C-alpha positions, 0 to 999 in steps of 0.5 A, spaced: 483 058 165 485 055 159 483 061 155 487 065 160 493 061 157 491 062 150 492 070 152 484 072 153 485 075 160 479 078 163 478 085 165 479 086 172 475 091 176 477 095 182 484 098 183 488 100 177 495 099 178 500 106 177 504 102 172 502 098 166 503 091 168 506 086 162 501 081 159 505 075 163 503 078 169 496 080 168 496 072 166 498 070 172 494 074 177 488 072 173 490 065 173 491 066 181 484 069 182 480 064 177 483 058 180 484 061 187 492 058 187 498 059 183 505 057 184 509 062 180 517 060 179 519 066 174 526 068 173 529 073 178 526 080 175 520 078 171 515 081 176 513 076 181 511 081 186 507 085 182 504 079 179 501 078 186 499 085 188 495 084 181 491 079 184 489 084 190 486 090 184 479 087 186 476 090 193 473 084 194 479 080 195 481 085 201 483 085 206 490 080 205 495 078 208 502 077 205 507 072 209 514 072 207 521 072 209 523 078 213 529 080 209 524 080 203 520 086 207 523 092 204 522 089 197 514 088 198 514 095 201 517 099 195 514 095 191 507 096 194 508 103 194 510 104 187 505 099 183 499 099 188 499 106 192 492 106 194 493 100 198 494 101 205 500 096 208 502 095 215 508 091 217 509 086 222 516 082 223 516 077 228 522 073 230 522 066 232 
């Protein structure tokens, strides 16, 4: 993990995103995959959603479930379609 923090992000196989990610997004995704967890608290607009989607580039990590508040569902649907269109998505909104 320390090599990733130093800027040596390992090449990821699998799906290529439709948009070129920033270095900090690749680092976040690489740390999440390497450690199996990550709490990402970047500022608004830094690409947290895309960083998360980058962890799903490896087909071995699919299928995946992403749980979010209902008000964020439209944002995630748009970002998946824009950045990782090869991923199939199904939305299920539950109310409690």
